[in-house]
N, C-alpha and C positions, 0 to 999 in steps of 0.2 A: 601515491596509493595504487596498489594493484587492484583494479576494479573487479576483474573476474574472480580473484581469490576472495576479496571482501564480500562480494555478492553471494558467492558460493557458501561462505561461512554463515552469512546472515539468513539464508533460507533453510539452514539446517533445523533450527527450532520449529516445532509445530505449534502454531499459535492461532487456533480458531477463536473467533470473537468470544470473549468471556473467560478465556484461559490465560490471559496475559500475565497475571501475577505469578503463575507457576513457571513461566517460560521466558521471561524477559531478561534473565541474568546475562546472557551473551551480549545482548543489545546494550545493557547498562555498561558493561565492561568496555565495549567499543568506544563509547563516548568519554570514558574516563581519560583516554589518551589525549584528548583535545580540550576538554572543558575545565574551567576553574572549579566548577561544582556540578555534581550530578545527583539528582534525587528522584524518588518515586512518589507520586501523590496517591491519594486514597483510592483512586479508580484504577491505578496501575500505569498511568502515563510516566514515561521516562523523560525527565526534564533536565537538560544540560544548560549551563550558563557559561558563555565566554565573554568576559568583561571587555568593554571598550575602553579607550584611553581617557576620554574626557566628557562624554555626553551624558545628559540626564534622560535620554530617550532609549527605547528598547524596541527591538524587532524580534518577532517570533516566527521561526520556520517550523512547519508541521508536516510530518509524514506518518502514516499509520503502520503499525506492526501486525495487526490482525489479518487473518486470511479467512476465506470461506471454508466451510467444513460441514460435517454431519454430526448427528447426535443419536445415541441409542434411544429408541422409542419403546421397543418390546423385544423380549426373548421368548421364543416359543418352546414347547416341550421337547423339541428335537435339537434345540441349541441354535437355531437359525435366528438371526438378528434383523429386526425391522428398524428403520431409521427415519429421521427427519432432517431438515436442512438447518444450517447455521449460516445466514447470509444468502446472497443471491446465487444459488447453485442451479445450473441448467441440468435438469434431470436427463437430458438426452446424452450427456457425456458419461453417465454413471455406469452403465452396464459393462461388465468385465474389468472394471477398475480394481487395482490392488489398493487396499486400505490398511490403516493401522488404528486399532481400537485402543484408546488410552484408559484402561481399567486399572485394577490393582497392579497389573503389569501390562506392557504393550503387547498386544496380540495381533498378528497379521490375519487378514481375511481377504476375500474377493467378493465382488458384488455379482450376483447371479440371477438367472431367470430361466424359464423353460427354453430350450433351444428352438429355433424356428421350425425344425422338422416336425415337432409335435404341437405346434400352435395352429389355431384355426386360420384359414386363409385371410380373413379380415384382420386378425391380430397382427399379421406380418406387415401390413401396410401402415401401421400406426406406431408412433413412439411409445415405448413401454413406460407406463406410469410408475412412479416411485412406490406406490402401494403394492405393486406386483413384483418388486425387487426385494432381495434379502442379502444379508452378508453371511457367507459360509466360511467358518474358521477351520473346519475339519476336526474340531474337538468335540468331546462329548458334551451333552447338555449339562451334565452335572458340573463339569469343569468350567464351562462358559458362565453358568449362573453364579458360580463361586467367585469368579474373577472379573466379571463384567456386570455393570449395573445400569439400569435405566438412567439416562442423563449423562453418561460418559461421552466424551468427545471422540470423534472419528476424523482422521485426516487421510489425505491421499499419499501413497508412497511414490516418491519421484526423486530422481537425482538430476541435477542440472546437466545439460549437454551443450557442448560448444558446436555451433554451426559455422558455415563460411561467412566471410565478410564482416567479421566481428559481431555476428549475431550470437545470442545466447538464449537458451530455452529452459524453463523450469515452471513449477507451480510457485505461487506466493511472490512473484515479482511485483504484483499489485499488493502491497506497496513497499516491499523490502528494497526495491530499486530506489524509491524516494528516500529511504533511510541512508543508502549509500551516497546519494547526492548530498545529503546534509553532512555526512562525514567528509566528503570531498571539499565542501565549502569550508568546513573548519580547518582542514589541512591547508587550503589555499590562504585562509586568513592569517595563518602563522607567517606568511610571507608578505602580507599586505597590512597597512595601517588602517584600523577602523576605530572610530570614536564611539559608535553606538554599541550598547550591550546586545549580545546575540543570545537568544533563547532558542535552543533546538528541542522540539517536543516530538517524541515518538508516541503517537497517540494510540489509544485503545478503542475497540468497538466501533470503528468507522463503518464497517460493513453492515452493522445493524442499527445505525442511526447517528453517526458522527458524535458519539457521546464523549469520547476522550477530548475532542477538540472543544466541545461545549465547556467542560469544566476547566480545562487548562488555559484557554484564552480568557476565561472569567478570572481565574486566579492570577495570571500574569498581567493581564490587561495591557498588551503591548501598544505602542504607537503605530506600528505597522505589522501586519500579519501576512505571511506568504505560505500557502499550502503547496506541497510538492506531491504530485500523484501521477497516475498514468492516464493516457487517453487512447482512443482506438487507432491502432496502426492500420496501414493500408493492406488490403488483400484483394485478390482478383474479383471476388464476388461482392465487394463493398463500393458504394459510390465515393468518388474522390472527395466530394465536398463534405463528407461525414467522417473522414479519416485523415490521419497524418502519416507522412512518409518516414520510415525508419532510416536513420543515418543522416537526416536533414536537420537535426538540431531540435531543441526543446520547442514545445508548443506553448505559446503565450496566449492565455485566455483573455477575452475582452467581452464586455457585456455588463448587465446590471450588478452581477456579483463582484465586479472588479473595479477598483478605484482607477479612474482614467490617468491620473498623474503617475501612478505606479506602473501601469502598462506602458505609458510613453517613455518613462525612464528606462525600463527593461529593454524596450525596443531600440531606443537610441544607443544604449550601451552595447547591445549586440551588434548594431551596425558600426559603431566606432571601433570595436575590437574585432570586427570581421568574424563574429560567431554566428553561424547559420541559425535561423529560427523560423518557426512557422506560426501562422495565426490560427487561433482556435475560437471562433465565435460561439459564445454561450448566451443564448437569449433569455435564460431564466436561471433558476438555481442550478449550480454546477454539479450537485450531488457529491461534492467533496468536502473536506474539512474547511475549505474556503468559505462555504456557506455559514457554518457554525461560527467561524471567527468573525466574519463581517457583521453579524447582528448581535454580538456580545455587548452587554451594557448599553451605552449610548452610541455604539458603532465603532468599528475599527477599519481603517483603510486597508484593503485586502487585495492580494494578487494571487494568481494561480499559474504555476509552471508545471507542465506535464511532459512525461516521457512517452513517446509513441510505443504502443504495446499491441502485438497481434494476439488473438485468441484469448482475450481477457476472461477470467473466471473459468479457466480450464487447467489441466495439468501440463500444458505445453505453452504457457505464456512466453512470448518471444519478443525480445528487444534487441537494440543495437547498443553496445557499450559506448560507442562514440556519443550517443545522445545523453547518456548518464554523465559522461565527462563534461560535455558542453553545458549541460544544465548547471552543474556545480560551478564551473568557471564563471558563467554569467551571474549567478547569484552571489558569488564572492565579490566580483567587481561591483555589483549593485550595492552590497553592504559597505564596501570600502568607499563608495561615492557619496554616502549619506552624510549630510551635515544638518545642523540645527535649523537652518533656514528652510531647507527642503521639507523636513518633517513638520515644522510649524506651518508651512504653506499648504499642507494637505487638507486643511480644514477651510480653505478659502479658494476662490477661483477668480 
């Protein structure tokens, strides 16, 4: 699999939380190449199944397709658009961003505010609040109101760019990169024997409450669940103990949200196959699909594998493609290593 091309293709669809039904076609098609069956549930999750050779057990991998975005809140008499957030948007990144408004047609716009030259001195010292920003399309009020409605989604205009050292930058790598990891796992499993059934779930509405993981894990009720997401990559202004290094392999979470035997198996396999890895201590809820999976029904043994990502929830999210590849390789080896005795042993210590 050409990781850069696959990731570039998967960030093309604009999928803010709640719009997944309209925009998941490309993702569904990607999984048809590897799975015995692909379906879409009532909430919009894309669920693929790759059957194992002989086991009665099943594992569920989950990565979310949705991204943060904006929503039209009001259109004034001059055609300027006020907006609100979909998911955890940092309002400090918004000013001067190019956006795409998904109305009756896609309309380009920019986020503006008064220039600093005509602001009061005290205003210049503070971050501009979203209530003081607007989207300017350059179109007449009549045209805007005819083609754009309150409730329409807004996304950021951005194309992926390649950096040095196999780094790659774009919006929506949280969590399209996790989807690419799942595709890489499926491709690797075509070369490896695995007995357990593998469900790959591209979940919806993770950014607004883990909703896709809640319903999909309930419906599948796997014996093992593994969430694939991103974690905070290292930057000069961040403490090392709160971040992970890009290019040093996947981050393996450990803590109350994680089943210790799954963590130990992933860790030992990484060491056996000389796959670099990092430790990511999570003392509480991880805030990922892993949390929803773990507490489904009477509980599901759960793990979390994360890709280090700089500048999360911005239009320049940055990762190292080596970490995507290593994450996929480790998870494929993990699935190939599973046997009935191991799965049955997860409920006793």
